[in-house]
Every structure is written in structure tokens, then in C-alpha cells.
Legacy VTK file of the C-alpha trace (Angstrom):
# vtk DataFile Version 3.0
C-alpha trace
ASCII
DATASET POLYDATA
POINTS 462 float
-3.658 -13.348 -36.247
-3.915 -13.430 -32.462
-1.132 -11.540 -30.726
-0.985 -14.196 -28.022
0.609 -16.541 -30.554
3.930 -17.719 -29.136
6.781 -16.541 -31.340
9.649 -18.216 -29.458
10.331 -20.206 -26.301
13.476 -19.648 -24.245
15.306 -23.025 -24.272
16.266 -22.617 -20.595
12.761 -21.710 -19.434
9.997 -23.490 -17.514
7.794 -23.307 -20.614
10.395 -25.140 -22.702
10.800 -27.851 -20.075
7.014 -28.317 -20.060
6.917 -28.738 -23.843
5.423 -25.442 -25.033
6.091 -24.911 -28.750
6.390 -21.802 -30.955
3.305 -21.230 -33.105
0.853 -22.209 -30.392
-1.579 -19.654 -28.984
-1.630 -19.122 -25.220
-5.374 -19.200 -24.538
-5.619 -19.576 -20.757
-3.546 -19.800 -17.589
-5.204 -21.556 -14.631
-8.574 -21.078 -16.295
-8.138 -17.342 -16.897
-8.326 -16.101 -20.530
-5.116 -14.385 -21.661
-5.854 -11.215 -23.605
-2.629 -9.267 -23.277
0.622 -8.846 -21.339
-1.086 -7.809 -18.094
-3.089 -11.049 -17.965
0.049 -12.988 -18.871
2.260 -11.436 -16.199
-0.389 -11.532 -13.479
-1.634 -15.075 -13.951
1.788 -16.616 -14.688
3.255 -15.465 -11.362
2.266 -18.566 -9.378
4.587 -21.601 -9.091
2.033 -24.125 -10.435
0.324 -23.331 -13.709
-2.039 -25.062 -16.098
-1.665 -23.710 -19.632
-4.323 -24.111 -22.294
-2.663 -23.927 -25.725
-4.505 -23.673 -29.043
-2.946 -25.171 -32.176
-3.131 -23.666 -35.661
-5.814 -26.238 -36.603
-7.986 -25.156 -33.671
-7.317 -28.133 -31.392
-6.479 -27.399 -27.765
-4.043 -29.123 -25.429
-3.260 -28.593 -21.743
0.182 -28.523 -20.126
1.164 -28.248 -16.477
4.155 -26.112 -15.509
6.073 -26.019 -12.221
8.467 -23.160 -11.575
9.621 -20.729 -8.915
7.109 -18.117 -7.774
7.492 -15.011 -9.946
9.816 -16.785 -12.424
9.108 -15.855 -16.035
7.615 -18.590 -18.171
10.049 -17.758 -20.980
7.619 -17.044 -23.789
8.090 -14.446 -26.513
5.092 -13.093 -28.429
4.649 -11.184 -31.663
4.472 -7.899 -29.746
5.539 -6.978 -26.232
1.997 -5.992 -25.219
0.518 -9.103 -26.886
-1.792 -6.508 -28.418
-1.574 -3.218 -30.313
-0.574 -0.123 -28.368
-3.583 2.101 -27.772
-3.328 5.571 -29.184
-4.402 8.726 -27.412
-8.000 9.884 -27.876
-7.208 13.473 -26.860
-6.035 16.571 -28.664
-4.292 18.301 -25.755
-3.536 21.995 -26.210
-0.003 21.419 -24.878
0.787 18.139 -26.675
4.467 17.989 -27.586
3.905 15.492 -30.384
1.817 18.101 -32.217
4.843 20.416 -32.027
7.241 18.035 -33.751
8.805 19.185 -37.034
7.690 17.402 -40.211
9.676 14.630 -41.853
10.756 12.706 -38.749
10.368 8.949 -38.251
6.797 7.731 -37.961
7.035 6.508 -34.363
7.640 10.041 -33.078
4.152 11.072 -34.158
2.400 8.232 -32.339
0.603 9.296 -29.150
0.091 6.461 -26.704
-2.377 6.466 -23.829
-2.200 2.863 -22.672
-2.699 1.693 -19.086
-0.479 -1.321 -19.724
2.437 0.916 -20.696
1.786 2.954 -17.565
2.140 -0.091 -15.337
4.947 -1.819 -17.217
7.045 1.107 -18.479
6.029 4.116 -16.406
4.179 5.981 -19.167
1.563 8.505 -18.096
-2.049 8.128 -19.195
-5.094 10.388 -19.102
-7.694 7.627 -18.419
-9.891 8.926 -21.248
-9.847 5.735 -23.313
-10.335 3.187 -20.522
-13.471 1.102 -20.936
-15.503 0.120 -17.842
-14.107 -3.419 -18.239
-10.537 -2.127 -18.207
-11.182 0.025 -15.145
-12.561 -3.014 -13.353
-9.619 -5.179 -14.469
-7.143 -2.691 -12.996
-9.031 -2.939 -9.713
-9.419 -6.726 -9.847
-5.759 -7.371 -10.730
-4.589 -4.711 -8.257
-2.481 -3.091 -10.993
-0.449 -0.514 -9.156
1.032 2.038 -9.369
-0.755 3.786 -12.226
0.819 6.996 -13.573
-1.851 9.578 -14.384
-1.606 12.779 -16.415
-4.060 14.874 -14.436
-3.317 18.508 -15.407
-6.475 19.713 -13.659
-9.285 18.188 -11.597
-11.832 20.709 -12.864
-13.933 18.591 -15.275
-14.801 21.497 -17.576
-11.231 22.816 -17.728
-9.858 19.300 -18.222
-12.202 18.816 -21.168
-10.991 22.094 -22.668
-7.311 21.297 -22.130
-7.534 17.748 -23.474
-10.083 18.653 -26.158
-12.074 15.583 -25.185
-15.614 15.690 -23.779
-14.847 12.550 -21.733
-11.814 14.086 -20.042
-13.736 15.077 -16.930
-14.703 11.442 -16.323
-11.072 10.651 -15.561
-11.317 12.306 -12.155
-14.213 10.019 -11.181
-12.096 7.047 -12.286
-9.258 8.272 -10.063
-11.638 8.512 -7.124
-12.782 4.956 -7.773
-9.162 3.782 -7.928
-8.478 5.576 -4.637
-11.451 3.861 -2.977
-9.992 0.522 -4.107
-6.481 1.370 -2.886
-4.853 1.617 -6.312
-1.701 3.741 -5.981
-1.409 6.675 -8.376
1.507 8.943 -9.233
0.251 12.117 -10.878
1.665 14.638 -13.323
0.490 18.179 -14.001
1.783 19.880 -17.133
1.351 23.504 -16.103
0.409 26.097 -18.727
0.689 29.813 -17.829
-2.685 31.383 -17.124
-4.634 28.188 -17.833
-4.271 25.529 -15.134
-1.974 27.293 -12.665
-2.982 29.875 -10.051
-6.372 29.153 -8.441
-6.942 26.194 -10.799
-3.752 24.585 -9.530
-4.797 25.188 -5.925
-8.032 23.288 -6.576
-6.208 20.448 -8.334
-3.762 20.022 -5.461
-6.562 20.082 -2.878
-8.575 17.490 -4.801
-5.604 15.185 -5.302
-4.571 15.543 -1.668
-8.102 14.437 -0.797
-7.263 11.096 -2.455
-4.094 10.629 -0.368
-2.599 8.094 0.295
-3.827 6.478 -2.942
-2.403 9.535 -4.677
1.194 8.869 -3.744
2.978 11.774 -5.451
2.393 14.725 -7.770
4.827 16.472 -10.090
4.271 19.881 -11.643
6.254 20.391 -14.853
6.289 23.409 -17.197
4.747 23.134 -20.633
7.263 22.675 -23.442
6.786 25.113 -26.316
8.642 24.543 -29.584
8.806 26.771 -32.663
6.407 24.456 -34.509
3.079 25.739 -33.180
1.473 27.100 -36.331
-2.289 26.677 -36.065
-2.121 25.361 -32.492
-3.516 26.812 -29.276
-1.559 29.971 -28.345
0.792 28.994 -25.529
3.797 30.799 -24.113
6.598 29.348 -21.989
6.931 30.387 -18.352
8.798 33.612 -17.605
11.216 33.790 -14.696
8.670 35.670 -12.570
5.829 33.267 -13.399
8.016 30.259 -12.614
9.048 31.760 -9.263
5.417 32.393 -8.317
4.442 28.816 -9.161
7.378 27.395 -7.162
6.267 29.469 -4.149
2.671 28.250 -4.583
3.605 24.577 -4.786
6.133 24.745 -1.958
3.560 26.389 0.332
1.024 23.637 -0.369
3.700 20.947 0.064
4.789 22.375 3.414
1.227 22.416 4.741
0.680 18.820 3.588
3.962 17.722 5.149
2.989 19.245 8.501
-0.360 17.432 8.428
0.479 14.102 6.759
4.252 13.713 6.968
4.881 13.960 3.214
5.031 16.918 0.858
3.084 14.973 -1.784
3.761 17.535 -4.547
6.995 18.798 -6.081
7.986 21.101 -8.916
10.335 19.706 -11.527
13.943 20.897 -11.526
13.149 22.835 -14.685
10.844 25.148 -12.764
13.659 25.968 -10.328
16.055 26.622 -13.192
13.502 28.846 -14.944
12.929 30.764 -11.706
16.657 31.153 -11.031
16.191 29.399 -7.685
18.524 27.079 -5.830
17.413 23.462 -5.873
16.075 22.181 -2.537
18.296 19.890 -0.497
18.217 16.138 -1.036
15.943 15.442 1.953
13.236 17.661 0.474
12.530 15.144 -2.297
11.858 12.301 0.164
11.833 9.047 -1.870
12.455 10.722 -5.278
9.242 9.105 -6.518
8.925 11.571 -9.407
12.538 11.321 -10.580
11.549 10.364 -14.137
9.644 13.639 -14.398
12.785 15.577 -13.547
11.868 16.107 -9.893
15.059 16.175 -7.832
17.137 14.723 -10.654
19.823 17.400 -10.536
19.956 17.447 -6.731
20.413 13.674 -6.640
23.103 13.920 -9.312
24.971 16.533 -7.261
24.673 14.481 -4.076
25.956 11.332 -5.767
28.746 13.271 -7.440
29.776 14.857 -4.153
29.873 11.474 -2.411
31.890 9.977 -5.278
34.330 12.877 -5.093
34.693 12.451 -1.337
35.587 8.790 -1.803
38.132 9.525 -4.535
41.765 9.879 -3.513
43.585 12.978 -4.870
46.013 10.798 -6.828
43.056 9.169 -8.605
42.188 12.582 -10.047
45.690 13.361 -11.233
46.536 13.078 -14.890
42.938 13.332 -16.088
42.976 14.018 -19.815
41.135 17.185 -20.937
37.454 16.619 -21.666
34.270 18.508 -22.468
30.588 18.155 -21.628
27.649 19.108 -23.854
24.187 19.517 -22.361
21.026 21.602 -22.583
21.126 25.306 -21.823
19.231 24.964 -18.532
21.545 22.366 -16.946
24.863 23.749 -18.254
25.614 26.045 -15.263
24.818 23.183 -12.900
27.274 20.821 -14.621
29.831 23.615 -14.658
29.608 23.692 -10.871
30.368 19.967 -10.726
33.482 20.482 -12.843
34.492 23.276 -10.465
34.087 20.860 -7.529
36.646 18.516 -9.092
38.994 21.379 -9.839
38.645 22.470 -6.223
39.869 19.072 -5.056
42.754 18.472 -7.475
43.261 21.820 -9.229
44.496 20.261 -12.472
41.429 19.036 -14.300
40.687 20.596 -17.698
36.984 20.322 -18.403
34.664 22.677 -20.252
30.862 22.636 -20.353
29.124 23.674 -23.576
25.430 24.662 -23.443
23.770 23.572 -26.689
21.147 25.989 -27.966
18.226 24.041 -29.406
17.853 25.278 -32.973
16.031 22.095 -33.972
12.957 22.646 -31.759
13.500 26.304 -30.922
15.449 28.162 -28.267
12.611 27.905 -25.750
13.481 24.190 -25.414
16.433 24.053 -23.022
16.490 20.467 -21.687
19.288 18.040 -22.533
16.960 15.214 -23.556
15.880 17.132 -26.673
19.312 18.141 -27.957
19.873 16.709 -31.430
22.929 15.368 -33.165
22.823 18.136 -35.774
22.857 20.888 -33.150
25.755 19.156 -31.392
27.821 18.984 -34.565
27.083 22.523 -35.720
27.789 24.190 -32.375
30.819 22.158 -31.283
32.693 22.016 -34.594
36.023 23.757 -34.115
35.674 24.039 -30.327
38.252 22.756 -27.850
36.750 19.458 -26.806
39.743 17.765 -25.220
40.148 14.038 -25.667
36.482 13.087 -25.214
33.041 14.655 -25.182
30.539 13.624 -22.500
26.801 13.883 -23.156
23.744 12.897 -21.080
22.602 9.441 -22.165
19.017 10.658 -22.531
20.032 12.527 -25.699
20.002 9.103 -27.379
17.171 6.725 -28.127
16.912 4.121 -25.381
19.358 1.285 -25.998
20.734 2.767 -29.216
23.421 5.104 -30.549
20.970 7.408 -32.337
19.823 10.963 -31.537
16.256 12.222 -31.841
16.954 13.557 -35.367
18.320 10.147 -36.507
21.929 11.381 -36.503
24.102 8.575 -35.130
26.718 8.761 -32.416
29.269 7.578 -34.958
28.453 10.510 -37.253
28.928 12.997 -34.401
32.233 11.409 -33.421
33.468 11.536 -36.997
32.427 15.169 -37.440
33.920 16.388 -34.137
36.993 14.159 -34.132
36.623 12.924 -30.546
34.958 9.962 -28.829
31.469 10.863 -27.578
30.594 9.195 -24.275
26.925 8.978 -23.198
26.722 9.183 -19.406
23.763 7.954 -17.357
22.042 10.205 -14.824
24.358 9.007 -12.067
26.883 11.079 -10.142
29.317 8.215 -9.671
29.317 7.411 -13.377
29.730 11.089 -14.229
32.890 11.355 -12.139
34.211 8.138 -13.686
33.494 9.571 -17.147
35.378 12.753 -16.298
38.281 10.578 -15.188
38.190 8.616 -18.447
36.948 5.388 -16.864
33.711 5.161 -18.906
33.717 4.300 -22.596
31.059 4.616 -25.289
28.576 1.720 -25.414
28.788 -0.741 -28.309
26.110 -0.781 -31.004
22.954 -2.279 -29.532
19.339 -2.946 -30.299
16.270 -2.028 -28.260
14.486 -4.772 -26.363
11.163 -3.885 -27.950
9.954 -2.917 -31.423
10.267 0.823 -31.992
6.535 1.445 -32.234
6.123 0.013 -28.724
9.220 0.814 -26.703
10.006 4.295 -27.953
7.644 6.989 -26.855
8.678 10.615 -26.769
7.968 11.770 -23.231
7.767 15.531 -22.761
8.557 14.915 -19.096
12.197 14.131 -20.000
14.400 16.628 -18.193
18.170 17.098 -18.255
LINES 1 463
462 0 1 2 3 4 5 6 7 8 9 10 11 12 13 14 15 16 17 18 19 20 21 22 23 24 25 26 27 28 29 30 31 32 33 34 35 36 37 38 39 40 41 42 43 44 45 46 47 48 49 50 51 52 53 54 55 56 57 58 59 60 61 62 63 64 65 66 67 68 69 70 71 72 73 74 75 76 77 78 79 80 81 82 83 84 85 86 87 88 89 90 91 92 93 94 95 96 97 98 99 100 101 102 103 104 105 106 107 108 109 110 111 112 113 114 115 116 117 118 119 120 121 122 123 124 125 126 127 128 129 130 131 132 133 134 135 136 137 138 139 140 141 142 143 144 145 146 147 148 149 150 151 152 153 154 155 156 157 158 159 160 161 162 163 164 165 166 167 168 169 170 171 172 173 174 175 176 177 178 179 180 181 182 183 184 185 186 187 188 189 190 191 192 193 194 195 196 197 198 199 200 201 202 203 204 205 206 207 208 209 210 211 212 213 214 215 216 217 218 219 220 221 222 223 224 225 226 227 228 229 230 231 232 233 234 235 236 237 238 239 240 241 242 243 244 245 246 247 248 249 250 251 252 253 254 255 256 257 258 259 260 261 262 263 264 265 266 267 268 269 270 271 272 273 274 275 276 277 278 279 280 281 282 283 284 285 286 287 288 289 290 291 292 293 294 295 296 297 298 299 300 301 302 303 304 305 306 307 308 309 310 311 312 313 314 315 316 317 318 319 320 321 322 323 324 325 326 327 328 329 330 331 332 333 334 335 336 337 338 339 340 341 342 343 344 345 346 347 348 349 350 351 352 353 354 355 356 357 358 359 360 361 362 363 364 365 366 367 368 369 370 371 372 373 374 375 376 377 378 379 380 381 382 383 384 385 386 387 388 389 390 391 392 393 394 395 396 397 398 399 400 401 402 403 404 405 406 407 408 409 410 411 412 413 414 415 416 417 418 419 420 421 422 423 424 425 426 427 428 429 430 431 432 433 434 435 436 437 438 439 440 441 442 443 444 445 446 447 448 449 450 451 452 453 454 455 456 457 458 459 460 461
């Protein structure tokens, strides 16, 4: 069955007013065939539309719709993409999905590499499974920005890292996008001794040559779990290796800033934590374009928290009930400093930060976003948690009260005997949560089916 079949029509929508009915297939908008969500969103933007609708018996009717420019038509389809999500054609040596333990839910083993998810949801793609038609459509529809997993611009090395003979072609596609003014945000997953050092220098030079189409670059360390039997031998970054890479990237960024007025490339916060370095000041991160890759996330959190604390009156901080915070090992000292800032202002707050060692994936995984419910329960049972436990919201599946290992928030609360409050990556909300002004979210459902909306992203930092 076609995935452009209309499943439901919002009763308050322009489509409903025009007479569109569930069960019809959206064939064309203003004469343009509708293949998937990108066609739908692009061609339905205008205020005057002519819809060609196909009935189940094959007959076709035409409706005219008038609406505000950019207003959604109000149609719901069988799947969000109006198509199947495209799986990855690579076998990357650093792929996190390959390092997942057995027995987890099926969606966690699905590798997507879909340009539509890049544009609509910020996913990163390698460009290896784009057909010539799809490349041209991106150019024709001016789909921008595109998020690209680059890793290296050396065609031979890229083929070896992605285990795909077509991998090198992706760089030529990027150059074509740049010539057609398609904006790209780039990610480099850096692997010690493989694509860092001189290889990284070349990659940064090549990407800078595509500026301003290449709008930003993040460099993140490879994640290495304990489940690597039979996989390419990779080691996590040592403190010394991380420090050398930070120096390398910062030197390139400084030179680019002096010439072009932007640093263009940033290391993720995790690299600074691994290197034992202070995070750069807020201005260093410019527009925080690579925030979702953990670039500047902790600095922004501190800045927001500091501003929130400055605005708070001392009496507002009095009488705060004791609380605790659980996070990944790498961010725990940082959050401890924020608790100390509050104590420095009011002197009475009782808050303790617990670093959670990741036994589920292995102790080399130190980010908050990969802490599981089981590790939380095992390590915090019997500890002094105060009247509530705060956790980063990215420990939970988006829009739900479930951890990566399928343990629910309710189970953790029952086991530990305290309310567990997920807190967004926001300094103002964090201070409110410390003060007891934020409560746990109610049970909720994701906006999209699991096999489409939930993708494990190894760029999650915390």
C-alpha cells in the first residue's frame, strides 16, 4: 500500500475544510508528484494549493485549498516519512550500534542513513546511499541544512573506515552541494591513530575549502563499549591523546577565525573532559551550532545556571529540601561545581552529585545519555538521596519515561524510594529543579512510531 495514503485529517485544518478524506492517496500538489515527506512539506508551503487525490478504486479527484503561507495542511499518513526509513549501507569500524549488547529492543539495532531524517530531525548521514536523483532533489528543493558524518575527506581512508567502496564519493557530493549553496554541518568521529593527526589536518583543510557552505564542524571522540568482540580493534582516547587533539583543533580554529571571522570547527565537551581541560568561555562557541553533538553544551548550561542564580533572591533559595543528582562520570564534577555555586550564595542547600559508573556498556562510556535504569538502581540503592533525585532528561527515551535498557522511571522511583525528576539541558530549569519547582513529567507517548523517531545517536553527550 502506498505510504502517501492519508490516515487521518485534522478536523481544524485547511485540508478538512477543503474536503480531503482519510483513505485517499495524496498523488500531487500543484502538479508535483508526492513521493515522501520532503515533497509534501516543500510543495504544501504555498497559500494556494491544488491537490490531486486518488481513491481506492483508482479514480482521481482534484481539490483546491487556500490557507496561510507555511500553514500545515493537517494530514496524517501511515508513517511520518511517508516512506520507509532508509538503513545504513556502511559497516563503520566505530559504529556504536554494532557495540550494543544482545537482547535489547529491535529498534536499537537499526542503523539509519536517511537524508530526510537529516533535514527534518537533525540526524547525520554519510551520503553513501543517495542516488543521483536524490542528490539532485536536495539541490532542486534547496534542502538545507544537511548534517553530514564526514570522518575524513581522504577517499581511500573513508572507504576503509566506513567499509564501503562508495564512501569516497560522498566528498564529491559535498563539493557539489557546496557549489549549489547547500548548507552543511559536519561531524567527525575521531578514532585514535586512524583519522586524527595529519589525516584530521587534511580533513579540516578540505572542509574549510567548502566554507561557507560547510557551516560548522564538530570533532567527537569515538565511543568504545565492552561489546567489541570480533570488531575492529579500537581504543578510547587517553588524557594525553585528547589534549593533543584539542590543541590541534583549537589551532586550526584560531587560524580560520583570524581569516574568516568564525572558528568553523570545535571539539565536543567530552574531549575537554577527557583532556582534563577547562571548557572555553561562552563566546568561543559562537552560535552553538553543534550543540546537539555536545559542543559547548556544558558551558551553555553553566552560563544559564549562573544567570538564573544571579536573578534569584537569597530568600528564594532558603528552605530547599535536600536533593541529589545522578549523571555520567564525565559530567559529575561539573555538576558538583554548580551545586557549590548555590551553596556559595545561600550556604544552606543540601545537594549531592553521584557519578554513575556505566556497567551496562562498560566503564569507558562516561556520558550521561547512556546511563541505564539498572545502573542507577544498583549504585544508588541505600545512598542518601534527599527528597528527590534529579537526572538529565537525555537518559530517557524521547517523550517517554523509559531508560535505554527498558527500565521505567516508575521502577527506579519505587526501588530508590524517591521521586526521580528528569531535567532538560537548561540552566534555568536545573536551578528550578534544585529548588523543587520542577516535577516529573506525566506518562506520555512519542510523536512518531519507535522505528522512525528513536535513533540511538552516539553523538549524545551529557
